[in-house]
N, C-alpha and C positions, 0 to 999 in steps of 0.2 A: 172190945174193938177200940182201936186208936185211929187217929187220922182226922182231918178237918170235917169229914161228913159223919163222924160218930153221932149216933142218935137218929140218923135218917133211916127210915124203914121202907124197903122196896119189895113188892110182890112181883116176881119175874116170871112171865109166861113165855119167855123167848126160847128159840131153838136155833141150831146150826151155828153161824158165826156172827152175823151183824148184831143181833140182840144180845147174845151172851157176852160179846166183847164189850158192849156198852155197859152192862151191869157188872162185869168183872172189874172194869176200871173204877166204878163207883164203890164196889166192895173193897178194892185196894185202898181207897181213900177213906174207908172207915164205915161206910153204910152197911147196915144189916140187909142182906139180900136173901130172900127165900125163893128158891127156884121151884116153880110148880111144874111137875112132870106127870105124864101118863103112867098108869100102873104097870103097863107092859112095855118094858124096854126103856122108857124115858127118852131123853134127848138123843137124837140119832147119832150125835158125835160120841156117845158112849161106846159105840161099836165101830168107830171109824179108825181106831189106831192112831199112830203106831203103838204096839205093845212091847214092853220090855221082857227079856227072857226070864226075869225073876217072877213074871206074872203069867204062868201057863194057862190060867183060867180066863185070861183077857178081861180082868176086872177093872183095870185102870188104863183107859185110853189116854195117850199123850195129848191128843186133840182136846178131849173133854177137860182134862186137868189144866191145860193151859188157859182156857177161857172160862172156867167155872170154879177156879180155886177160890176159897174163902166163903163160898155160898153154903146155904142150907138147902136140903131137898125135901119138899113136901110132895108126896105122891098121891094123886087123887084122880078118880074117874069123873071127868067133867061131862060125860055123856049121861050121867045119872042126875036126877033132880037133887038128890042129897049132896052130890059133889058140888053142884052149883050153889046150893044153900051154904055149904061149908065155906066157899070162897066169899060169898056175900057177908057171912058172919065175920070173916077176917078183915075185909077191906077197910072198914072204918078205923082200924088200928094201924094202917099203913099210910105213909105219905105219898107213895108213888106206885103206879101199876105200869109195867112195861111189857109190850108184846110186839111180835114181828110176823103175825099171821097175814094171810091175804085178806083183802077187804071183805068184810061180812062174816068172818069166822067167829069172832067174839060175839057178834050180834046173834048168830045162830045158837050159840051156847047160852044165851041169856045174860051175857056179861059185858054188854056194850058200855062205852063211856057214859052214855046218858043214864043207864041203869045204875052204874056204880056211883056216879056223881050225885044221884038222888039220895043214895045212902050216906055219902061222904062228900059234901060240897067243897071241901078243901083239897080234894084229891087231885093230884097231877097224874094225868094219863098220857103216856108216851107210846107212839107206834113208829116202827121202822118198816117201810114197805118199798117195793120196787119203784112205784110211780106215785106214791103219796096216798092221801085219803080224801074222799069227796068233801069232808068237812072243811078242808083248807085249800082245795083246788081240784076241780073236776077234770083230771087228765083223761084223754081218750084211751089211755093205756091202763087205767086203774085195775082192770081184771087180768092183766098179763102177769104171769109169774116171772120172777127175775132173780138172777144170781149175780155174783161178783162180775163174771165176764160180760154179762149184759149191761151192767152199770158202767163198767169201764168203756164199753163200746159206745153206748148212747150218750154218756156224759162228756164225751170229747177227749178223754185222756188217751185212749188207745189210738185215736186219730193222729196224735203227734208223737207217738212212741214207735220206735223202730228205726232201721237204717234209712238215711235220707234217700228219698226217691223210691223206697221199697214199700212192702206191705206193712200194715199196722201190726203191732206185737202186743200181746197181753203182758202187763206188769206181773212179775212173779207172785208177790204176796197178794192176798185177797183184799186189795184196797177198795174194791167196790162194796165190800162189807164193812171193813174196819173204819173207813173214813166216815160213812154215815153214822156208825156207832159212836164215834167221838163227837160229831155234831149233836147227836141225840143226848149224850151225856151232858154237854154244855147246855142244851135246851132244858133238860130236866132240872139241873141245878138252878138255872135262871127262873124257871117256873116255880120251884120250891121257895126261892127267896120272895117271889111275888105273893105266893100263897101265905107265907108266914107274915108278911107285912100287911096283907089285906084280908086274909081269911078266904080268898077266892082261888079255888083250883081252876084247872083248865086242861083242855086237850091240846096236844102238840104232836106233830109228826115230822119225820124226815124221809123224803124220797131218796132212795139210793142213787138214782141218776142225778138228782139235784145236787147231792153232796159231792159227787165226783166232778160235776161242772164247777162247783164252788171252789174246789182246790185246783182246778184247771183254769183259774181265773185269767191267765195270760191270754188264752185264745180269744176271750171275749173282748178285751181292750185292743188286741191286734186287729180284730175284725171291725170293731166300731171306730177306733181312731185311725187305724192304718189301712182299712179296707183290704185286709189280708185274710186268706183262708189257709192257715198253716197246715202242713202235712207232717209226716214223720221227720224228726229233726236229727236222728242219729245220736251220736255220743258227744255232740258239741252244742253249745248255746247258740241260738240264732242271732243274738246281738253282740255278746261279749266274747273276747278272744285274748289269750287262751282261757277257755272255761269248759272243761270236758274231761274225757277219758283218754289216757295216753298209755302206750304199751311199756311194760317193763320186761326185763329178761325172764322173769318167772311169773308174769301175770299182768295186771293193769293197775294204774293209779289215777286218782282224780287230781286235777290241777285247776285252780281258779285264780286268775290274775286280772280282775276287772279294772284295776287302776294302773297307771303307768309305773308308779313306784314299785309295785309288785313285779311287773315284768322286768324292771331293771335289776331287781334282786334275784329273779329266777335265773337269768342267763349266766351270771357269774357262778351261781351255786351249781349249775349244771356243767361248769367248766368251759363255757363258751361266751365270755364277755365280749368277744369281737362282734357277735351278732348285733349288738346295740349300735355299732357304727355303720351297719349296712343300711342303705336308704329304705329298703323294703320293711325294715324292722324298727326304724328309728323313732317313730311316733305312733300313737294309737290309730290315727287316720291312715297311715301307711300300712300298718298291720291289717286293718280292716279291708283295705284294697287288695291285700295279698293273703287272704285268709287261708287258702289251700297250702301255700308255701310255708306259712307260719306253722300250721299243724304238721306238715311233713318234716320240717327242720327240727321241731321240738320232739316229735316222735322218734327221730333218729338218735337224738341225745338221750332220751329216757329209755329206749329199748335195750341199750347195752348195760344198763344198771339194774340190779335186783330191786324188789320193793323195799327191802331193808336198807339197801344203800341209798335209794332215793329218799327214804324217810329220814335217814341220818343227815342228808344234805339239805332237804327242803322242809322238814318238820319245824314249825315255828318261824320259818323264814317267809314262806308264802302260804296261802291257803292250799292245803295238801292233805290227801289221805289215800292209803292203799285200798284197792278193792278187796274186801275181806270176805272169806266164807265163814261159816259158823264155827269150824274148827279153829280158825285164826281168832275169831271173836272170843271164843271160850278160853283162849290163852292170853288174851290181851289185858294189860294192866288197867286200862281205862275202864273197861266194863266190869272188872273185879272191884275197882274202887267205887264204882257207882251202883253196885249191887244189881246189875242188870241181867244176871243169870241166877235167878232166885231159887233157893232150895225148897222142896216140899217133901215131907216125910210120908211114905206110903207103907201101909202094913205089909209085912213080908219081904220088904226090900232091905238089903244090907246097907245101902247108901242112899242119900237123898237124890231124887230126880230134880231136874232143872226146868224151869219155865222162864219166859221173858219177864224181867222185873218191871216195876212201876217207874216210868220215866219222870213223873212229877215228884220233885223233892221239896219237902217243906222243912223249914228251919225249926218250927215250934210244934207242928202237929204231923209228925212223920207218917207217910203212907207206906204200906208194905204189903207183900203177899202174906196173908195171915195164916192160911192152912191149906191142906189139900182140898180138891173138889169132893163133894159128898157122894156116898153111895146112894143108889136110887132109893128114895123114901127114908133115908137114914134119920131125918129130923122130923118126920111127920108128927109123931105123938108129942114131942117136945114143943114144936111150933104151936100145935093146937092148944096144949095146956098152958103155954106161956102167954097165949093170946085169949085166954078166958073160956075156952071150950070146956064144958062140963064132962064128967065121965059118962053121964047118960047120953050126951051128944055123941061122944066118941063111940060108944057101944052101938048107937043107932046108925051112925055112918058106916061102921064096920059091917053091921048086919045087912045094910043095903048094898054093900059092895063098893061104896064110894072110896073107902080106904081099906087097906089090907091089915090082917093080923100082923103085929110087930114081931 
């Protein structure tokens, strides 16, 4: 493994999106991530698709590959005493445990933070849950199940998303999962640094709804400083103008001109320098007082030009970007230059499949998508042997049904 986290070892009990997205990013950065999965079926995302036509047996789910690339798979039955024993044997050789079960699941399995920390005091134990963990804050909703849409709704993000004056709208990507995942990754690296400096491990958790509120920070200061309760804002910024989405002849583009200099460059680039002489547009204060008119006039100018034409006129002149779908992204030079559609080789496929690349770029310790996601239990024996399990232990765990024949 390469990357700045090379040497970091993570035992990953996560499922679905939030937890696996957290550990996937740590894997891209060089950590060794061993994914612990049930014997029957493993992570639910293995069966979620989409599946490529080159894979008629549905062995390689795009969803699973996207967020579990680079990991190893250890398949074990945690409902057996021997399976729990196996995990306890491994834990002292890992730096981090990550899980995103509901409160109490790991306790019922006999693998609570307290149990594992007693075996390995330097352990960093991270949990991602809908409403947090009682160790760090006793929310009245601790026992509630939560998914992305719940976190978006309760964390305040959905309340300001949608057409102005209209109903709230869910953001397309699963930010209620991926945002807490990124906070958790930051927390894990921070706690590991502390553990390496002091020898002291710790428990940390991220509540999905807390993370969504964290990145929706504007609504908090609007409420506290400005006594506002903002609603859906539509496609334009509540303070800045122009700063939003405008129509093109073949789609939409984003324009952002927070300073007067940008606006004075925008109008000539759109072929309408005369606007700058009109009193309603002459100053930022005048434009703010005529907000609807500014949006209307600019929309009329952009709507007769294609996205490509607007890009030729505005790219590099003002903050600008076309609203792009994935087909456009896949053919755009920027994302190619930045390795943001990363290839993974899958057995039986004539060409590489693509997953989202790693956005963090390091000059000296490059991060990257290392390899495909593992088959269920693919690395079980190798992980056990590499971490000191004897052949007698392996035979005993097999006999008890804690692991399967390879």
